[in-house]
KOLVO-258832 format. One record per residue (C-alpha): x, y, z; residue number from 1. Coordinates in steps of 0.25 Angstrom, whole numbers, padded with zeros to 4 digits, m for minus. Layout:
<atoms>
<atom><x>X</x><y>Y</y><z>Z</z><seq>NUM</seq></atom>
...
</atoms>
This chain:
<atoms>
<atom><x>0000</x><y>0000</y><z>0000</z><seq>1</seq></atom>
<atom><x>0005</x><y>0014</y><z>m0003</z><seq>2</seq></atom>
<atom><x>0001</x><y>0027</y><z>0002</z><seq>3</seq></atom>
<atom><x>0000</x><y>0039</y><z>m0008</z><seq>4</seq></atom>
<atom><x>m0007</x><y>0049</y><z>0002</z><seq>5</seq></atom>
<atom><x>m0004</x><y>0049</y><z>0017</z><seq>6</seq></atom>
<atom><x>m0012</x><y>0058</y><z>0027</z><seq>7</seq></atom>
<atom><x>m0006</x><y>0060</y><z>0040</z><seq>8</seq></atom>
<atom><x>m0015</x><y>0065</y><z>0051</z><seq>9</seq></atom>
<atom><x>m0008</x><y>0073</y><z>0061</z><seq>10</seq></atom>
<atom><x>m0012</x><y>0080</y><z>0075</z><seq>11</seq></atom>
<atom><x>0003</x><y>0083</y><z>0076</z><seq>12</seq></atom>
<atom><x>0004</x><y>0073</y><z>0088</z><seq>13</seq></atom>
<atom><x>0016</x><y>0063</y><z>0090</z><seq>14</seq></atom>
<atom><x>0007</x><y>0052</y><z>0084</z><seq>15</seq></atom>
<atom><x>0004</x><y>0061</y><z>0072</z><seq>16</seq></atom>
<atom><x>0019</x><y>0064</y><z>0070</z><seq>17</seq></atom>
<atom><x>0022</x><y>0049</y><z>0070</z><seq>18</seq></atom>
<atom><x>0011</x><y>0047</y><z>0060</z><seq>19</seq></atom>
<atom><x>0017</x><y>0057</y><z>0051</z><seq>20</seq></atom>
<atom><x>0031</x><y>0051</y><z>0052</z><seq>21</seq></atom>
<atom><x>0025</x><y>0037</y><z>0048</z><seq>22</seq></atom>
<atom><x>0016</x><y>0044</y><z>0037</z><seq>23</seq></atom>
<atom><x>0029</x><y>0051</y><z>0031</z><seq>24</seq></atom>
<atom><x>0036</x><y>0037</y><z>0031</z><seq>25</seq></atom>
<atom><x>0025</x><y>0031</y><z>0023</z><seq>26</seq></atom>
<atom><x>0024</x><y>0043</y><z>0014</z><seq>27</seq></atom>
<atom><x>0039</x><y>0043</y><z>0011</z><seq>28</seq></atom>
<atom><x>0038</x><y>0028</y><z>0008</z><seq>29</seq></atom>
<atom><x>0026</x><y>0028</y><z>m0001</z><seq>30</seq></atom>
<atom><x>0028</x><y>0042</y><z>m0007</z><seq>31</seq></atom>
<atom><x>0015</x><y>0046</y><z>m0002</z><seq>32</seq></atom>
<atom><x>0008</x><y>0060</y><z>0000</z><seq>33</seq></atom>
<atom><x>0008</x><y>0064</y><z>0014</z><seq>34</seq></atom>
<atom><x>m0002</x><y>0074</y><z>0020</z><seq>35</seq></atom>
<atom><x>m0002</x><y>0078</y><z>0035</z><seq>36</seq></atom>
<atom><x>m0016</x><y>0081</y><z>0040</z><seq>37</seq></atom>
<atom><x>m0020</x><y>0089</y><z>0053</z><seq>38</seq></atom>
<atom><x>m0034</x><y>0091</y><z>0057</z><seq>39</seq></atom>
<atom><x>m0038</x><y>0102</y><z>0068</z><seq>40</seq></atom>
<atom><x>m0051</x><y>0103</y><z>0074</z><seq>41</seq></atom>
<atom><x>m0057</x><y>0115</y><z>0081</z><seq>42</seq></atom>
<atom><x>m0064</x><y>0112</y><z>0094</z><seq>43</seq></atom>
<atom><x>m0079</x><y>0115</y><z>0094</z><seq>44</seq></atom>
<atom><x>m0087</x><y>0121</y><z>0106</z><seq>45</seq></atom>
<atom><x>m0101</x><y>0117</y><z>0107</z><seq>46</seq></atom>
<atom><x>m0111</x><y>0126</y><z>0113</z><seq>47</seq></atom>
<atom><x>m0126</x><y>0125</y><z>0114</z><seq>48</seq></atom>
<atom><x>m0128</x><y>0134</y><z>0102</z><seq>49</seq></atom>
<atom><x>m0118</x><y>0125</y><z>0094</z><seq>50</seq></atom>
<atom><x>m0104</x><y>0124</y><z>0090</z><seq>51</seq></atom>
<atom><x>m0095</x><y>0136</y><z>0093</z><seq>52</seq></atom>
<atom><x>m0080</x><y>0137</y><z>0088</z><seq>53</seq></atom>
<atom><x>m0074</x><y>0151</y><z>0088</z><seq>54</seq></atom>
<atom><x>m0064</x><y>0154</y><z>0077</z><seq>55</seq></atom>
<atom><x>m0054</x><y>0158</y><z>0087</z><seq>56</seq></atom>
<atom><x>m0053</x><y>0144</y><z>0091</z><seq>57</seq></atom>
<atom><x>m0052</x><y>0138</y><z>0077</z><seq>58</seq></atom>
<atom><x>m0041</x><y>0147</y><z>0071</z><seq>59</seq></atom>
<atom><x>m0030</x><y>0144</y><z>0081</z><seq>60</seq></atom>
<atom><x>m0033</x><y>0129</y><z>0080</z><seq>61</seq></atom>
<atom><x>m0032</x><y>0130</y><z>0065</z><seq>62</seq></atom>
<atom><x>m0019</x><y>0138</y><z>0065</z><seq>63</seq></atom>
<atom><x>m0013</x><y>0128</y><z>0075</z><seq>64</seq></atom>
<atom><x>m0016</x><y>0117</y><z>0066</z><seq>65</seq></atom>
<atom><x>m0011</x><y>0124</y><z>0054</z><seq>66</seq></atom>
<atom><x>0002</x><y>0127</y><z>0061</z><seq>67</seq></atom>
<atom><x>0004</x><y>0113</y><z>0066</z><seq>68</seq></atom>
<atom><x>0002</x><y>0107</y><z>0052</z><seq>69</seq></atom>
<atom><x>0011</x><y>0117</y><z>0045</z><seq>70</seq></atom>
<atom><x>0022</x><y>0113</y><z>0056</z><seq>71</seq></atom>
<atom><x>0020</x><y>0099</y><z>0054</z><seq>72</seq></atom>
<atom><x>0020</x><y>0100</y><z>0038</z><seq>73</seq></atom>
<atom><x>0033</x><y>0108</y><z>0039</z><seq>74</seq></atom>
<atom><x>0040</x><y>0096</y><z>0046</z><seq>75</seq></atom>
<atom><x>0033</x><y>0086</y><z>0037</z><seq>76</seq></atom>
<atom><x>0037</x><y>0093</y><z>0024</z><seq>77</seq></atom>
<atom><x>0052</x><y>0091</y><z>0029</z><seq>78</seq></atom>
<atom><x>0050</x><y>0076</y><z>0028</z><seq>79</seq></atom>
<atom><x>0039</x><y>0075</y><z>0017</z><seq>80</seq></atom>
<atom><x>0039</x><y>0088</y><z>0008</z><seq>81</seq></atom>
<atom><x>0027</x><y>0083</y><z>0001</z><seq>82</seq></atom>
<atom><x>0018</x><y>0082</y><z>0013</z><seq>83</seq></atom>
<atom><x>0005</x><y>0089</y><z>0013</z><seq>84</seq></atom>
<atom><x>m0004</x><y>0094</y><z>0025</z><seq>85</seq></atom>
<atom><x>m0019</x><y>0096</y><z>0028</z><seq>86</seq></atom>
<atom><x>m0025</x><y>0103</y><z>0039</z><seq>87</seq></atom>
<atom><x>m0040</x><y>0100</y><z>0042</z><seq>88</seq></atom>
<atom><x>m0050</x><y>0104</y><z>0052</z><seq>89</seq></atom>
<atom><x>m0060</x><y>0095</y><z>0059</z><seq>90</seq></atom>
<atom><x>m0061</x><y>0082</y><z>0066</z><seq>91</seq></atom>
<atom><x>m0047</x><y>0075</y><z>0064</z><seq>92</seq></atom>
<atom><x>m0051</x><y>0061</y><z>0060</z><seq>93</seq></atom>
<atom><x>m0061</x><y>0067</y><z>0050</z><seq>94</seq></atom>
<atom><x>m0051</x><y>0076</y><z>0044</z><seq>95</seq></atom>
<atom><x>m0040</x><y>0065</y><z>0043</z><seq>96</seq></atom>
<atom><x>m0050</x><y>0056</y><z>0035</z><seq>97</seq></atom>
<atom><x>m0055</x><y>0068</y><z>0026</z><seq>98</seq></atom>
<atom><x>m0040</x><y>0072</y><z>0023</z><seq>99</seq></atom>
<atom><x>m0037</x><y>0058</y><z>0020</z><seq>100</seq></atom>
<atom><x>m0049</x><y>0057</y><z>0010</z><seq>101</seq></atom>
<atom><x>m0046</x><y>0071</y><z>0004</z><seq>102</seq></atom>
<atom><x>m0031</x><y>0067</y><z>0001</z><seq>103</seq></atom>
<atom><x>m0034</x><y>0053</y><z>m0003</z><seq>104</seq></atom>
<atom><x>m0025</x><y>0048</y><z>0008</z><seq>105</seq></atom>
<atom><x>m0020</x><y>0033</y><z>0007</z><seq>106</seq></atom>
<atom><x>m0016</x><y>0033</y><z>0022</z><seq>107</seq></atom>
<atom><x>m0018</x><y>0041</y><z>0035</z><seq>108</seq></atom>
<atom><x>m0007</x><y>0041</y><z>0045</z><seq>109</seq></atom>
<atom><x>m0010</x><y>0047</y><z>0059</z><seq>110</seq></atom>
<atom><x>m0006</x><y>0047</y><z>0073</z><seq>111</seq></atom>
<atom><x>m0014</x><y>0041</y><z>0085</z><seq>112</seq></atom>
<atom><x>m0014</x><y>0046</y><z>0099</z><seq>113</seq></atom>
<atom><x>m0018</x><y>0032</y><z>0104</z><seq>114</seq></atom>
<atom><x>m0028</x><y>0038</y><z>0114</z><seq>115</seq></atom>
<atom><x>m0036</x><y>0028</y><z>0122</z><seq>116</seq></atom>
<atom><x>m0048</x><y>0028</y><z>0132</z><seq>117</seq></atom>
<atom><x>m0054</x><y>0041</y><z>0136</z><seq>118</seq></atom>
<atom><x>m0044</x><y>0049</y><z>0128</z><seq>119</seq></atom>
<atom><x>m0048</x><y>0042</y><z>0115</z><seq>120</seq></atom>
<atom><x>m0063</x><y>0043</y><z>0118</z><seq>121</seq></atom>
<atom><x>m0062</x><y>0058</y><z>0121</z><seq>122</seq></atom>
<atom><x>m0052</x><y>0062</y><z>0110</z><seq>123</seq></atom>
<atom><x>m0056</x><y>0051</y><z>0100</z><seq>124</seq></atom>
<atom><x>m0046</x><y>0045</y><z>0090</z><seq>125</seq></atom>
<atom><x>m0043</x><y>0052</y><z>0077</z><seq>126</seq></atom>
<atom><x>m0034</x><y>0041</y><z>0072</z><seq>127</seq></atom>
<atom><x>m0045</x><y>0031</y><z>0075</z><seq>128</seq></atom>
<atom><x>m0056</x><y>0038</y><z>0068</z><seq>129</seq></atom>
<atom><x>m0047</x><y>0040</y><z>0056</z><seq>130</seq></atom>
<atom><x>m0043</x><y>0025</y><z>0056</z><seq>131</seq></atom>
<atom><x>m0058</x><y>0021</y><z>0056</z><seq>132</seq></atom>
<atom><x>m0063</x><y>0031</y><z>0046</z><seq>133</seq></atom>
<atom><x>m0051</x><y>0032</y><z>0036</z><seq>134</seq></atom>
<atom><x>m0053</x><y>0025</y><z>0022</z><seq>135</seq></atom>
<atom><x>m0038</x><y>0025</y><z>0021</z><seq>136</seq></atom>
<atom><x>m0027</x><y>0018</y><z>0030</z><seq>137</seq></atom>
<atom><x>m0024</x><y>0025</y><z>0043</z><seq>138</seq></atom>
<atom><x>m0010</x><y>0023</y><z>0050</z><seq>139</seq></atom>
<atom><x>m0010</x><y>0028</y><z>0064</z><seq>140</seq></atom>
<atom><x>0002</x><y>0031</y><z>0072</z><seq>141</seq></atom>
<atom><x>0003</x><y>0031</y><z>0087</z><seq>142</seq></atom>
<atom><x>0013</x><y>0040</y><z>0094</z><seq>143</seq></atom>
<atom><x>0024</x><y>0033</y><z>0102</z><seq>144</seq></atom>
<atom><x>0019</x><y>0032</y><z>0116</z><seq>145</seq></atom>
<atom><x>0004</x><y>0033</y><z>0113</z><seq>146</seq></atom>
<atom><x>m0005</x><y>0023</y><z>0120</z><seq>147</seq></atom>
<atom><x>m0007</x><y>0010</y><z>0112</z><seq>148</seq></atom>
</atoms>
């Protein structure tokens, strides 16, 4: 099996860095296209009258996401100059799936935090949802020292 287009989903965590390194190795071996994707999500505040999200909350979150992705791409392009990036807004697992569909990815590579119990119940698992919902193979990478 060869991979022509690889999507790497990143939240800039240690496990995401390890996933990116593995994806780079795969892309170099197969001569694949590589796209780094980060999704940011604005918190929503619910009130009796509906949803409320002030613009002064959204702008700094988006600016931080843009800055972090640009920083990651600067480092990535030193090793893989043809790398591309996508910044998406919304629920992370949905955005990863949508980005993979849009770019016709053959493989999704992403880190997993290895959460268990209450943490997983409260925070959910982006990686698990991507694995369950993706139409293409998903390779998950756990950070060293993360729970098994």
